[in-house]
N, C-alpha and C positions, 0 to 999 in steps of 0.2 A: 407508493412505497418509496421512502427517501433513501438515498445512497448514504453510506457512511462517509465521514470526511476523508478517510484513506482512499476509498474508491473514487470519490470525486476529485481528489488531488491527482490521482493517476490519470483520470480522464482529462483534467486540465493539462497535465504534462504532455499527453499524447497530442492534444489539439495544438498546443504551442509548438511542439516539435514539427508537426505536419505543416502548419502554416509558415513556420520559419523556413522549412525546406522549400515550400512553394514560392516564398519570397525570393529565395536565392535562384530559383529556376525561372522566375517570371520574366527576366530580361530575354530569355530564349524564346518566349512565347509571344509577348506583346511589348510594344514600345511604350514605356511609361513617359507621359508628357510632363512638362514642367508644372502645368496647372494642376493636374491630377495629384502629383506628388505633394504640392503645396497644400491642397485641400486635405489630404490624409494627415499631413503633419499638423495642420491647424486643429483638426478634430482630436487627434491623439494628445496634443499638448493640453487642450482643455480637459480631456478625460483624465489625464495623469494628475493635473492640478486638483481636480475635484476629488479623485480617489485619495490623494495625499491629505487634503484638509477635511473631507467629510468622513473618511474611513480610517486610514492608517493612524493619523495622529490621535483622534478621539479614542480609538481602541487601545492605543498605547497608554494613554493617560488612565483609562479605566482599569488597566491591568496592574498599575503601579500600586503597591501595598501601602505606601506612606502618603502623608498629607502633602509632601513636596513632590508628588508624582508628576504633576504638570511641569515643574521646573526640570526634572530629570528628563522627561520626554522631549522638551524643547531643546535641551542641551544635546541630546542624541540626534535630534532632527538637524541641528546645525552641523554636527559632526558628519552626518550623512551627506548634507549639502556640500560641505567643504571637500569631503573625500571625492565625491563625484566631479566637482569642479576641477580638482587637481588632476583627476584622470583625464578629463576633457582637455585640460591645458597641456598636460605632459604628452599625451598620445594623439590628440586631435584626430580621433579615429572615425568620425562620421563624414560620409559623403552622401548628401541627401538629394542631389539633383541628378536624375538618371536620364535626362534628355540627351539626344544625340549630340547637340551642340556643346553641352557641358562635357561629355565624355571625350570629345575631340580635344578639349583643353587639358586633359589630365596628363601630368608629368610625374611619373612614379619614382623618379630618382632624386634623392635628397640633393639640394643645391643651395647656393647662397642666393638670397633674395635679390632680384634684379631691380634696381630703383627705377628703371625705365619701363618695367612691365606693369601693366594695369589690367584689371579684370573687373567684371561686373559685380563680383562678390563684395560684401561689406566694405564700403568706402574704398574700394580699389585694392583690397588685399589680394595676395596671390592665391590661386586655387588651393584648396585644402589638401588635395591628394599629393601634391609634389613634396610635401613635408613629411609624408608617411614613410616610416620604415616598416618592413613586414613584421618585425618584432613588436613594434609599437601597435600595429594593427591587431595582432593576435592578443597581446596583453590587454590593450584598452578595451576591445569589444568582449574579450573573455571575462575580465573582471566585471565589466558592466552587466553582462548577462547573468553571471553568477549572483550578483546583488539582486537582480530581478527575481532569480530563483529563491533567494532567501526571503524576499518580500512575500512571495506567494506561499512559501512554507510557513512563515510566521503568521500570515493572514489565516491560513487554514488551522493552525494551532489555536489562534484566537477564536475560532469557531466552536471549539469544544464546549459543550454545555448549551449551545444555541442550535437553531435550525441550520443544518449543515450547508455550508457553501455560500451563504448570502454575502458575507463580507468578502469571501474569496472571489465572488463574481466580479466585483469592481476591479480588484487587483489583476485578476485573470484577464479581463478584457483589455486593460491598459497594456499589459505585457503582450497579449496575443496580437494586438493591432500595431505594436511598435516593433516586434521582432522581424516581420518581413522587411521593414525599412533597413534594419541593420544587416540582414542577410543579403539584401540587394546591394548594400554598400560593399560587402566583401566580394561578391561574385562579379559585380560591375568593375571594381577597381582591379581585380585579378585578371579579368578579361582584357581590360585596357593595357595591363602590364605584360600580356602575352602568355599567361599561364594556360596550361592545357585544360581541356574540358574535364578530364579525370581529376586533376588537382583541384579545380573549382568545386567539383562534386564532393570530394573528400572534405574540403574545408567547410562546405555547406552543411554536410551531415554532422561533422564535429561541432560546429557552432549550434546547430539545432538541438543537440543533446545537452549542452551546457546548462541551460536554464532549468530543464527538468531535473538534472543532476543536483543543482543547488537547492531546488525546492525539496526534493526527496531526502537529501542529506540533512537539511535543517529540520524538517518535520519529524523524522524518525530519530535523529541524533540528539535533539534538544532534551529529550526525556532522560538522557544520561546525566543531566545536570541536577537531577533530583529537585530539591526545594527551590533551587535557583532557576528552575525552568520558567516560572512566571515572569521573573525579571528579564530573563534572556529574550523571551518572546516580546515583551514590551519594548525593550531596547531595539530589537530587530525591526519592529513595526515603525518606531520613530525614525531610526536610521534610514529605512526604506522610504519613508515620507520625504525626508530631506533629499534623498537621491532622486525621487520622482520630481520634486519641485525644481531641482537643479536641471534635470534633463529637459523639462518643459520650458523653463525660463531662459536658460543659457544655451540650449542646443536647438530645440525645435522652433520656439517662437521667434528668435532672432532671424532664422532663415526665412520666416514668413514676413516679419516686420520690414525687412529691407527691400521688399518688392512692393512697388506702388500699384501694381495691377490687381484686379479682382479683389479689392479690399472688402467689398460687401460680402462676397461668397466666403472668403477666408475668415472674416469675423464671425459670420453665421456658423461656420463649421466649428470654430473655437467655442462659441457659446453652447452649441448643441452638445459638445463633449462634456462641458461642465454640467449641463442639465441632466445628461444621462448618468453621470456619477452621482448627482444628488438623488435622482429617481431611484437608483439602486439602494441608496441609504434609506429611502422612505419605506421600502418593503422589508427592511430588516426587522427581526422580532423585537417587540417592545423590551426596552431595558438592555439591549445589546451593548450599549456604551456605558452602562451604569454600574456594572460589576465585572469582576475578573473571571478567570477560568474556574 
């Protein structure tokens, strides 16, 4: 017996919230090593790229009613990519190294760059955390995870008329495996900044609920647009594809690329992520990319 898209979406949201919560609590249980984090990032970056190109963009084009649908989808893909890039540039809200050595380097108070300070990060740039304001952290990661939620909601809307959830699985996995990294970013930086356990727990819970909130609001709210619903879903899918591509290429992969160690393992993890995204596409029902809702 197959679940309806609505039930499946709720199940996805619960899983994402729980794993995000676990990610925020993980530093209290185990010490994430540098290599483990890099392997996860490599795999997730490959998965996100595969989902963007094999799932989100083709479905967006299929849902466009006009012959120029591909052009419209590519334009919205670029808008999504640029939007996410601007978020990353303005707020610089990711801290992906959770090793003890890196945490010791964190300086959470905004300051002027010291020209005599050098770090092992990207060509000697200062650690990312010292440039963070708490407003920037909240806005950056909050907007980022809401966009992830819209991606999931749009993907599930695109499932209507097909076997429930097959497109949603790819988007779901990409978000599911990425959220713990973001949650660990928040709680790790807050801990280094001296925030209490209760404050970290509240922030972790609030962050875990944002992606499900975005997914549910889009999925159930887009029907209010009437005949424009098809176009809105297509636009959201293309925009999300651009956001996924940007996260993979400008946030996750550079963190991996600038490390010379474990190149074989990191490359293999990246390729496995792409293969998994493609494999999910193979099991989609015939014609899923060929017609709209």
